[in-house]
C-alpha positions as CSV (number, residue, x, y, z in Angstrom):
1,X,31.2,152.5,303.2
2,X,31.4,150.7,306.5
3,X,34.4,148.6,307.3
4,X,32.4,145.5,307.3
5,X,31.1,146.1,303.8
6,X,34.7,146.8,302.5
7,X,35.8,143.3,303.6
8,X,32.8,141.6,302.0
9,X,33.6,139.9,298.7
10,X,31.7,140.8,295.5
11,X,28.3,139.4,294.8
12,X,30.0,136.5,292.7
13,X,32.0,135.6,295.8
14,X,35.3,136.9,294.3
15,X,37.5,139.6,295.9
16,X,38.4,142.6,293.8
17,X,41.9,141.1,293.3
18,X,40.4,137.9,292.0
19,X,38.3,139.7,289.6
20,X,41.3,141.8,288.4
21,X,43.3,138.6,287.9
22,X,40.5,137.1,285.9
23,X,40.2,140.2,283.7
24,X,43.9,140.2,283.2
25,X,43.7,136.7,281.8
26,X,40.5,136.8,279.8
27,X,40.9,140.2,278.0
28,X,44.1,139.4,276.4
29,X,42.9,135.8,275.7
30,X,39.9,137.3,273.9
31,X,41.8,140.0,272.0
32,X,44.6,137.7,270.9
33,X,42.0,135.0,270.1
34,X,40.0,137.5,268.0
35,X,43.1,138.6,266.1
36,X,44.2,135.1,265.4
37,X,40.6,134.2,264.4
38,X,40.3,137.1,262.1
39,X,43.6,136.1,260.4
40,X,43.2,132.3,260.2
41,X,39.4,132.1,259.8
42,X,38.6,135.5,258.4
43,X,41.4,135.9,256.0
44,X,42.6,139.3,257.4
45,X,46.4,139.4,257.1
46,X,48.0,141.4,259.8
47,X,50.5,144.2,259.1
48,X,53.8,144.6,261.1
49,X,52.1,146.8,263.7
50,X,49.3,144.4,264.3
51,X,52.0,141.8,265.3
52,X,53.4,144.3,267.6
53,X,50.2,144.6,269.5
54,X,49.9,140.8,269.9
55,X,53.2,140.3,271.8
56,X,52.2,142.2,274.9
57,X,48.9,140.3,275.0
58,X,50.9,137.0,274.9
59,X,53.0,138.3,277.8
60,X,49.9,139.4,279.7
61,X,48.4,135.9,279.4
62,X,51.5,134.3,280.8
63,X,51.8,136.8,283.6
64,X,48.0,136.4,284.5
65,X,48.2,132.6,284.3
66,X,51.2,132.7,286.7
67,X,49.1,134.8,289.0
68,X,46.6,131.9,289.3
69,X,49.4,129.9,291.0
70,X,48.9,131.8,294.3
71,X,46.0,133.0,296.3
72,X,44.3,136.0,294.5
73,X,45.0,138.3,297.5
74,X,48.6,137.4,298.0
75,X,51.3,140.0,297.0
76,X,52.7,137.6,294.4
77,X,49.4,137.2,292.5
78,X,48.7,141.1,292.8
79,X,52.1,141.8,291.4
80,X,51.8,139.4,288.5
81,X,48.3,140.9,287.8
82,X,49.7,144.4,287.8
83,X,52.5,143.3,285.5
84,X,49.8,141.8,283.2
85,X,47.9,145.0,283.2
86,X,51.2,146.8,282.3
87,X,51.6,144.6,279.3
88,X,48.0,145.2,278.3
89,X,48.6,148.9,278.5
90,X,51.5,148.5,276.2
91,X,49.4,146.8,273.6
92,X,46.8,149.5,274.0
93,X,49.3,152.3,273.5
94,X,50.6,150.5,270.3
95,X,46.9,150.3,269.2
96,X,46.5,154.1,269.8
97,X,49.5,154.6,267.6
98,X,48.4,152.2,264.9
99,X,45.0,153.7,264.8
100,X,46.7,157.1,264.4
101,X,48.7,155.8,261.6
102,X,45.4,154.5,259.9
103,X,43.8,157.8,260.4
104,X,46.9,159.6,259.0
105,X,47.5,161.5,262.3
106,X,50.9,159.9,262.7
107,X,53.3,158.8,260.0
108,X,54.0,155.1,260.2
109,X,57.3,153.4,259.9
110,X,58.5,152.8,256.3
111,X,60.4,149.6,257.2
112,X,59.4,146.2,255.9
113,X,60.2,142.7,256.9
114,X,63.0,141.1,254.9
115,X,63.2,137.6,253.3
116,X,65.3,134.9,254.9
117,X,68.9,134.7,253.6
118,X,70.1,132.0,251.3
119,X,67.2,131.9,249.0
120,X,67.6,131.8,245.3
121,X,66.3,134.6,243.2
122,X,63.4,132.4,241.9
123,X,62.4,131.5,245.6
124,X,62.5,135.0,246.6
125,X,60.4,136.1,243.6
126,X,57.9,133.3,244.4
127,X,57.6,134.4,248.1
128,X,57.2,138.0,247.2
129,X,54.4,137.2,244.6
130,X,52.5,135.1,247.0
131,X,52.9,137.2,250.2
132,X,50.0,139.4,251.0
133,X,50.8,143.1,250.9
134,X,49.4,144.6,254.1
135,X,50.0,148.3,254.9
136,X,49.9,149.6,258.4
137,X,48.2,152.8,257.2
138,X,45.1,151.1,255.7
139,X,42.2,149.8,257.6
140,X,41.2,146.2,256.7
141,X,38.2,145.9,259.0
142,X,36.2,148.3,261.2
143,X,33.1,148.2,263.4
144,X,31.2,151.4,264.1
145,X,33.9,153.3,262.3
146,X,36.7,152.0,264.6
147,X,39.4,149.7,263.2
148,X,40.7,146.6,264.9
149,X,43.7,148.6,266.2
150,X,41.3,151.2,267.7
151,X,39.2,148.5,269.4
152,X,42.4,147.0,270.8
153,X,43.3,150.4,272.2
154,X,39.8,151.0,273.7
155,X,39.4,147.5,275.2
156,X,43.1,147.2,276.3
157,X,43.3,150.6,277.9
158,X,39.9,150.4,279.5
159,X,40.3,146.9,280.9
160,X,43.8,147.7,282.2
161,X,42.4,150.7,284.0
162,X,39.8,148.5,285.6
163,X,42.4,145.9,286.5
164,X,44.4,148.6,288.3
165,X,41.4,149.9,290.1
166,X,40.3,146.5,291.2
167,X,43.8,145.5,292.3
168,X,44.3,148.7,294.3
169,X,40.9,148.2,295.9
170,X,41.9,144.7,296.9
171,X,45.1,145.9,298.5
172,X,43.1,148.2,300.8
173,X,41.3,145.3,302.3
């Protein structure tokens, strides 16, 4: 590739760093939005490990949004984009583990969430009876034989890899 071609922005007029920053924002927004939509609109109740996958996406959204406060090619924006990619990787790794628990490759944690203190016995019984029992080792939804945790892993790790490649390409400019 000639030196002049390496300096040219992409066909959309965006630098590789700007595209990476955009992906770092849109992917976790889409994945977290899909998870919340499946919960509140689709009636799928998340298990504890589902929640674990959501927190890094929330962090990635904040980091990527902060990256938009600087020029896409600035060191600050690149560093924030790389941190967002790292958060997306963390969610993807948790997704791999969760999908492995669902496939019975790994043993899941046997802990459960507790009830708030200070409840009467009747209040605790009512909460327990009305709380959905969602196990981390059972698939609630799948597409093409891949669970939501599996899709989170695939999309998160793939997009984080793309973000890293684009950011590093932008640093060479």
